[in-house]
C-alpha positions, -999 to 999 in steps of 0.1 A, spaced: 285 20 330 266 25 297 235 45 305 203 43 286 193 70 261 157 67 273 139 51 302 101 48 306 85 38 339 51 34 355 35 15 326 17 -18 319 39 -33 293 27 -63 272 59 -77 259 48 -108 239 78 -125 254 66 -158 272 96 -155 296 83 -122 309 49 -113 294 44 -82 316 66 -54 329 64 -19 342 94 -1 327 118 -2 298 152 11 287 164 20 252 200 26 239 210 32 203 174 27 192 170 -7 207 154 -21 239 182 -31 263 161 -39 294 126 -44 307 114 -50 343 101 -33 373 107 5 378 134 -4 404 152 -25 378 153 2 352 158 35 372 195 27 379 202 27 341 194 65 339 224 88 335 226 126 334 217 127 297 189 100 298 155 111 287 128 100 311 91 92 303 63 84 328 37 62 311 11 72 338 -1 36 342 -10 33 305 -8 0 286 21 -2 262 24 -28 234 50 -34 207 46 -13 175 22 -29 151 35 -42 117 13 -39 87 26 -67 64 7 -56 33 3 -19 24 8 3 -6 27 31 12 37 52 -19 1 49 -33 -12 62 0 13 91 -2 1 100 -37 -36 100 -25 -26 124 3 -7 147 -21 -27 149 -53 -58 127 -54 -94 133 -43 -102 112 -13 -133 91 -22 -133 69 9 -167 67 25 -188 84 -3 -224 72 -1 -238 83 -35 -227 94 -70 -234 131 -63 -211 131 -33 -184 114 -52 -186 139 -81 -187 168 -56 -154 157 -41 -139 153 -75 -150 188 -86 -137 203 -54 -104 186 -58 -102 197 -94 -108 233 -84 -77 233 -62 -54 212 -83 -29 223 -110 -23 188 -122 -32 177 -157 -52 146 -147 -80 146 -121 -76 115 -99 -96 101 -70 -92 70 -50 -111 50 -24 -147 46 -36 -166 14 -29 -197 7 -50 -210 -16 -23 -216 15 -2 -230 37 -30 -268 40 -33 -281 11 -52 -246 -5 -53 -242 12 -87 -207 17 -101 -198 52 -111 -197 55 -149 -179 73 -177 -210 94 -181 -210 104 -144 -174 115 -146 -181 135 -177 -204 157 -155 -173 169 -137 -153 176 -169 -151 168 -206 -119 187 -211 -97 172 -183 -89 135 -182 -104 119 -150 -97 85 -135 -110 72 -102 -97 40 -85 -117 16 -64 -106 12 -28 -90 -22 -37 -69 -7 -65 -80 -34 -89 -106 -14 -108 -109 21 -122 -134 42 -140 -123 68 -166 -141 97 -183 -144 102 -221 -113 125 -222 -92 99 -204 -104 72 -227 -95 93 -257 -59 94 -245 -53 57 -247 -49 35 -278 -81 19 -293 -68 -16 -285 -63 -5 -249 -99 9 -248 -112 -24 -261 -95 -43 -232 -121 -29 -208 -157 -16 -209 -155 15 -231 -192 22 -226 -191 24 -188 -154 34 -186 -147 6 -162 -113 -12 -164 -97 -38 -142 -64 -54 -135 -37 -52 -163 -60 -31 -185 -55 -2 -161 -19 2 -170 -28 19 -203 -40 50 -183 -9 51 -160 13 54 -191 -3 88 -197 -6 101 -161 25 122 -151 44 106 -123 54 123 -90 86 142 -89 114 129 -65 105 155 -40 67 147 -42 74 110 -39 95 116 -7 69 139 8 41 115 1 59 86 17 68 108 47 32 120 52 18 85 48 43 71 73 34 98 99 -3 88 96 6 52 102 27 61 132 -3 79 148 -22 46 147 7 27 163 21 11 131 58 13 132 68 -11 104 53 -21 70 57 -45 42 49 -24 11 46 -33 -25 68 -15 -50 44 -7 -79 49 -20 -114 66 5 -137 78 28 -109 94 4 -84 128 19 -90 116 55 -84 98 44 -52 128 25 -39 150 55 -47 127 77 -26 128 53 4 166 51 1 170 89 0 148 93 31 167 66 49 201 81 41 189 114 56 175 98 87 140 109 76 123 76 71 98 75 100 90 38 99 107 6 91 101 -6 55 103 -40 39 99 -34 2 83 -61 -20 93 -57 -57 70 -71 -85 81 -106 -94 86 -94 -130 116 -73 -119 134 -102 -102 157 -111 -131 170 -75 -133 174 -73 -95 192 -106 -94 216 -95 -121 225 -65 -98 230 -87 -67 197 -79 -50 177 -105 -31 154 -108 -1 171 -95 30 194 -69 14 193 -38 35 192 -30 72 168 -27 101 151 3 86 149 -4 49 153 -38 32 141 -59 3 114 -84 11 97 -110 -10 88 -108 -47 51 -101 -52 29 -123 -75 -7 -116 -84 -27 -147 -90 -61 -130 -93 -78 -97 -86 -102 -86 -58 -138 -95 -47 -150 -59 -49 -138 -56 -85 -153 -90 -93 -120 -102 -105 -110 -126 -76 -109 -161 -90 -138 -182 -76 -149 -218 -81 -184 -206 -88 -198 -176 -106 -205 -143 -88 -241 -142 -77 -247 -105 -83 -228 -100 -116 -244 -89 -149 -225 -117 -165 -237 -149 -149 -206 -168 -161 -181 -145 -144 -158 -164 -120 -131 -137 -119 -97 -138 -136 -67 -161 -135 -35 -141 -140 -12 -172 -142 -19 -206 -154 -10 -229 -124 19 -245 -142 34 -211 -152 29 -198 -116 47 -229 -103 76 -224 -127 79 -187 -120 78 -193 -83 106 -218 -86 127 -194 -106 122 -165 -82 131 -187 -53 163 -198 -69 172 -162 -75 171 -156 -37 137 -141 -32 110 -151 -8 77 -156 -26 46 -135 -18 14 -144 -37 -17 -123 -38 -47 -148 -38 -82 -137 -28 -107 -160 -45 -111 -195 -32 -100 -210 -65 -69 -188 -66 -60 -198 -30 -65 -234 -40 -41 -231 -70 
């Protein structure tokens, strides 16, 4: 008889299986569920080496799957960025940045997670605000959505004048593709840092019950990120199941190397290719049918990244190259297109 590696009893299992929606016990072998049922059904599967768990009457559900997350970006925030989530005014934001800078040996001071909607007066942080933290170190902070950043004077001096003109040089606010000019100057994570960031971020997700994710591979560093996932997986150190979504602009190169949606195994695989059709509501770049009511520019309806005809042609090409299609669309007009 093949005994289970693990049995767990005395639980209230919600199986999501219409044939048997509830059970009390389960058995696992080789990392997979092999049986569910009453305690009396599962106990005979225990052998001398079987690990036993008593759920103590607690409710047990399948692991949650977060289908859209930026796992490596979360790892970077944990490792080397100031956490700006939940700040309620500019002084608190600057205080967190200053404290982070005092304990960081990195060239750039970075922060992530602020939301101007929760700042006093709904005011965006500005270039002048960040200059109060430092005029010698480059500083860039990223809005919670990732679609807008604010940079200080030193950071702006690092990028080309044409790149500065692509955003608002006076306030230091940049959105969408204009952000890339800053990333070209920010040193990337080392291989070891990338792996450690992914590992730490994964452990945070596990503590919330998330056991699998669909994660975007970021433009420009997608190969580095996938390499880190692969090394962790080969060592058996990838804590959660990962479906990686490459940027659609990388599909031609991936296709030439025999890569398509589904390549991989149960723990790490390629998923769909990710398109962006617009931005985000918080950054005021999501594409709307009508203008934003609270914008300084009354004609602002957000941005359209792809003309509908080009988007359709690109989607067809990506599909023919073997990739599922994933399209970011937030504004009502972007969704319609």
